[in-house]
Backbone bond lengths (Angstrom), bond angles and torsions (degrees), N, CA, C in turn:
res aa  C-N    CA-C-N  psi(-1)  N-CA   C-N-CA  omega(-1)  CA-C   N-CA-C  phi
1 Q - - - 1.467 - - 1.526 108.51 -
2 V 1.306 116.40 132.93 1.453 121.93 -177.86 1.526 109.58 -91.80
3 Q 1.318 115.64 130.27 1.460 120.76 175.82 1.515 110.00 -133.33
4 L 1.317 115.77 144.68 1.458 122.68 175.71 1.521 107.34 -118.48
5 V 1.316 116.21 125.89 1.459 121.18 -179.00 1.513 108.96 -121.83
6 E 1.328 115.03 120.91 1.462 121.76 -176.87 1.521 110.69 -100.33
7 S 1.327 114.57 156.95 1.459 120.81 173.58 1.521 108.98 -153.99
8 G 1.341 115.58 160.83 1.446 120.05 170.98 1.513 116.54 108.15
9 G 1.301 119.30 -1.83 1.455 119.77 178.37 1.516 111.26 -73.29
10 G 1.331 115.80 175.69 1.456 119.57 178.19 1.510 112.15 156.82
11 L 1.325 114.25 -164.64 1.468 122.55 -179.48 1.525 108.93 -103.49
12 V 1.312 116.18 132.74 1.463 121.12 179.96 1.522 108.81 -143.31
13 Q 1.319 116.30 150.47 1.461 120.35 178.17 1.524 110.51 -78.85
14 P 1.312 116.98 155.48 1.475 119.86 175.37 1.526 110.59 -53.61
15 A 1.319 114.49 141.41 1.471 124.93 -176.45 1.529 112.85 78.86
16 G 1.319 116.45 -1.49 1.450 120.12 178.71 1.520 111.94 -82.56
17 S 1.350 114.47 -175.90 1.465 121.51 -177.28 1.521 111.29 -130.05
18 L 1.310 114.93 151.74 1.460 122.77 172.16 1.515 107.85 -144.57
19 R 1.336 115.67 153.61 1.456 120.94 175.70 1.523 109.13 -125.92
20 L 1.321 114.97 120.90 1.453 120.92 176.17 1.520 109.33 -96.95
21 S 1.331 115.03 144.72 1.454 120.62 176.45 1.518 109.62 -131.65
22 C 1.325 115.40 152.25 1.458 120.41 179.31 1.521 107.85 -146.90
23 V 1.322 116.17 127.87 1.455 120.97 176.71 1.514 108.75 -112.92
24 V 1.339 114.88 135.72 1.461 121.96 178.92 1.523 108.23 -102.51
25 T 1.316 116.93 124.07 1.465 120.46 -178.55 1.527 110.43 -115.42
26 G 1.326 114.11 152.35 1.449 121.39 -179.52 1.509 108.71 148.43
27 R 1.332 116.94 168.51 1.462 121.18 -177.05 1.519 111.35 -96.80
28 G 1.318 114.60 139.04 1.459 119.95 171.09 1.516 114.50 62.40
29 L 1.327 116.55 35.42 1.455 119.76 -175.06 1.520 112.20 -83.54
30 I 1.319 114.45 142.84 1.457 121.73 167.57 1.521 105.42 -118.45
31 I 1.327 116.13 112.63 1.457 119.78 -175.55 1.514 109.49 -99.78
32 E 1.285 116.52 116.37 1.454 121.23 177.40 1.534 108.19 -79.74
33 S 1.303 119.15 -112.28 1.462 119.93 178.23 1.527 110.08 -78.80
34 M 1.308 115.44 152.25 1.462 122.39 173.66 1.515 108.76 -149.62
35 G 1.325 116.02 158.37 1.458 116.99 -178.39 1.510 112.15 170.19
36 W 1.344 114.99 -147.53 1.454 120.51 -170.44 1.526 112.17 -139.01
37 Y 1.314 114.16 140.06 1.453 123.70 170.67 1.526 107.32 -122.97
38 R 1.324 116.40 165.95 1.456 119.27 175.93 1.525 110.84 -144.80
39 R 1.320 114.04 155.29 1.465 121.77 174.89 1.511 106.79 -124.87
40 Q 1.311 116.17 113.52 1.464 120.92 -173.53 1.520 112.93 -84.15
41 V 1.327 115.75 -28.31 1.459 120.40 -179.52 1.512 107.18 -131.93
42 P 1.337 118.72 133.04 1.471 119.63 178.51 1.520 110.70 -52.74
43 G 1.324 115.99 132.49 1.457 121.27 179.37 1.507 113.98 88.18
44 K 1.331 116.68 -11.63 1.456 119.59 179.81 1.530 108.69 -81.73
45 Q 1.318 115.48 156.63 1.461 120.64 -179.02 1.518 110.74 -64.58
46 L 1.334 115.40 147.16 1.453 119.82 175.07 1.520 109.94 -64.61
47 E 1.334 114.57 141.51 1.463 121.46 179.36 1.516 108.96 -112.93
48 L 1.323 116.99 131.87 1.452 120.31 174.36 1.525 109.76 -65.21
49 V 1.324 116.24 130.81 1.464 121.10 174.25 1.527 109.25 -100.57
50 S 1.339 115.21 -56.63 1.452 119.47 -178.64 1.512 109.94 -162.65
51 I 1.343 114.60 144.80 1.461 122.26 178.59 1.519 108.51 -131.59
52 I 1.330 116.09 143.68 1.464 120.78 174.69 1.520 108.67 -130.87
53 S 1.320 115.70 132.37 1.466 120.49 -178.75 1.521 110.48 -81.19
54 S 1.322 116.39 172.30 1.458 120.31 178.12 1.529 111.60 -64.82
55 A 1.328 115.99 -23.53 1.466 120.62 178.59 1.517 112.27 -88.99
56 G 1.332 116.82 -5.50 1.459 120.11 176.76 1.518 115.15 99.54
57 S 1.315 117.97 3.07 1.468 119.63 176.25 1.515 109.68 -72.04
58 T 1.323 115.73 138.89 1.467 120.23 -175.24 1.518 111.85 -119.80
59 N 1.327 113.96 156.09 1.458 121.49 176.27 1.519 107.20 -142.11
60 Y 1.324 116.99 136.20 1.459 121.67 -177.60 1.527 111.16 -127.94
61 A 1.323 115.26 149.15 1.450 119.74 168.45 1.525 107.78 -66.86
62 G 1.320 116.28 145.74 1.450 119.81 -178.84 1.518 113.17 -58.90
63 S 1.331 116.03 -31.16 1.464 120.57 -176.19 1.529 112.71 -71.43
64 V 1.337 117.67 -15.85 1.466 119.57 -177.69 1.523 112.42 -117.50
65 E 1.326 117.53 -8.80 1.473 120.88 -177.84 1.521 110.38 -56.88
66 G 1.319 115.07 133.02 1.456 120.59 -179.24 1.514 113.83 88.98
67 R 1.324 117.53 -14.49 1.471 121.21 178.97 1.528 111.77 -113.08
68 F 1.311 117.00 -33.29 1.467 121.90 -178.25 1.528 109.22 -108.04
69 T 1.332 115.44 147.62 1.456 121.50 176.75 1.527 109.28 -134.67
70 V 1.320 115.43 126.10 1.468 120.65 177.94 1.525 108.93 -102.91
71 T 1.324 115.74 136.01 1.469 121.71 175.87 1.522 108.29 -137.63
72 R 1.332 114.83 162.77 1.453 118.55 177.62 1.515 110.02 -142.45
73 D 1.318 114.69 151.81 1.458 122.25 175.95 1.523 105.70 -118.41
74 N 1.318 116.65 102.16 1.464 120.28 -174.62 1.532 111.91 -66.26
75 A 1.306 116.59 -31.70 1.464 119.38 -179.74 1.523 112.05 -67.11
76 K 1.337 116.11 -27.01 1.467 121.16 -177.96 1.518 112.28 -109.05
77 N 1.325 117.25 4.49 1.489 121.36 -178.99 1.528 110.63 51.73
78 T 1.310 115.24 46.26 1.464 120.61 -174.51 1.519 110.28 -125.78
79 V 1.328 115.26 143.86 1.455 121.50 173.78 1.521 108.03 -127.24
80 H 1.330 115.24 141.61 1.462 121.16 179.55 1.523 109.73 -123.09
81 L 1.328 114.74 153.13 1.462 120.88 173.42 1.519 107.53 -130.59
82 Q 1.319 115.81 108.48 1.457 121.43 175.24 1.517 107.99 -87.90
83 M 1.319 115.99 119.51 1.462 121.29 -176.43 1.519 108.66 -114.49
84 N 1.319 116.25 114.86 1.461 122.65 178.81 1.519 110.33 -114.68
85 S 1.305 115.56 164.27 1.475 121.37 177.93 1.525 110.73 49.22
86 L 1.300 115.39 48.59 1.464 120.05 -175.88 1.517 111.50 -66.45
87 K 1.323 114.67 145.13 1.462 123.08 -179.15 1.530 108.85 -119.54
88 P 1.317 117.73 156.63 1.465 119.72 177.34 1.528 112.69 -54.77
89 E 1.312 116.76 -32.63 1.470 119.38 -179.72 1.522 113.39 -73.04
90 D 1.340 117.64 -5.67 1.461 120.79 172.64 1.527 111.32 -82.68
91 T 1.316 116.60 -6.88 1.455 119.72 178.08 1.520 110.15 -59.67
92 A 1.326 115.74 125.88 1.467 120.43 -175.71 1.521 108.90 -176.30
93 V 1.310 114.78 170.30 1.461 120.76 165.34 1.520 106.74 -92.00
94 Y 1.320 116.06 124.94 1.460 121.97 -177.33 1.526 109.00 -101.71
95 F 1.327 115.12 131.65 1.455 121.85 -177.58 1.530 109.71 -116.28
96 C 1.311 115.00 130.87 1.449 121.20 173.32 1.527 108.70 -78.96
97 Y 1.333 115.71 145.34 1.466 122.48 -177.89 1.524 109.64 -134.00
98 A 1.327 115.36 144.22 1.457 119.17 174.83 1.523 109.71 -148.08
99 D 1.307 115.64 136.81 1.474 124.75 173.98 1.526 105.61 -97.47
100 V 1.326 116.51 108.90 1.463 121.34 -166.84 1.524 111.42 -120.42
101 E 1.326 114.87 138.38 1.465 121.58 171.57 1.527 109.34 -116.26
102 Y 1.330 116.51 144.36 1.470 121.21 172.71 1.518 107.70 -161.80
103 Y 1.335 116.71 172.57 1.458 121.79 176.81 1.519 108.99 -106.03
104 A 1.337 115.77 127.98 1.454 120.79 177.04 1.537 109.34 -69.56
105 S 1.329 115.61 170.03 1.459 120.66 -175.92 1.532 112.67 -60.58
106 D 1.327 117.53 -24.21 1.466 120.54 178.59 1.523 112.07 -91.67
107 G 1.339 115.92 6.96 1.449 120.08 178.22 1.516 114.64 89.10
108 T 1.302 117.26 -1.52 1.466 121.04 179.99 1.527 110.04 -72.65
109 P 1.318 117.82 128.61 1.477 118.94 175.93 1.528 110.03 -71.72
110 V 1.302 114.87 138.40 1.460 121.26 -179.24 1.519 108.37 -126.87
111 R 1.310 116.70 135.71 1.467 121.01 172.83 1.513 107.54 -137.05
112 D 1.316 116.47 129.30 1.458 119.89 -176.45 1.522 109.83 -157.15
113 D 1.349 114.92 166.89 1.455 121.78 175.62 1.527 109.16 -93.81
114 Y 1.326 115.54 138.18 1.457 120.67 179.45 1.516 109.75 -127.89
115 W 1.324 114.75 150.59 1.466 121.49 -174.59 1.521 111.38 -131.06
116 G 1.331 115.11 147.17 1.446 120.54 171.32 1.520 110.54 -79.61
117 Q 1.323 114.88 177.77 1.459 120.23 -176.06 1.527 112.14 -82.00
118 G 1.307 117.07 -13.42 1.464 121.19 179.23 1.514 111.66 98.43
119 T 1.319 115.42 142.74 1.458 121.22 176.62 1.534 108.55 -134.03
120 Q 1.323 115.68 134.78 1.466 120.54 -175.54 1.525 110.21 -80.91
121 V 1.324 115.14 132.05 1.464 122.32 170.81 1.524 106.82 -119.78
122 T 1.317 115.93 122.63 1.458 121.54 179.42 1.516 109.18 -122.33
123 V 1.331 115.54 123.45 1.467 121.51 179.02 1.519 107.58 -111.12
124 S 1.311 115.35 110.03 1.461 119.95 -174.57 1.524 109.94 -159.48
125 S 1.325 114.71 147.51 1.469 119.64 175.38 1.524 110.38 -93.35
């Protein structure tokens, strides 16, 4: 069973920094892309923040480029999001994402998208 567990959210003042982490657990996983999305307003569509491929290629939303950095540790199935120069408009629930492949118990290959439970980031003075 694939699970994503996030950590690192919280309250920070404008211009401050936070680091989010997410570990993907499960047996025999092959993790393709992984990264972060956010929802700034309840009910609003999820917004891509940043994605990193298994080869290390990255993609960022224009609103965070130059301030946020996504990294991953393939040996630990972990992805991090370093958020610097935070702004009030970065306030959101941040969700970890992973595109995961594995073999089911009957040998069937499975590939699907998985999500963390979300972690609140609040930027406010």
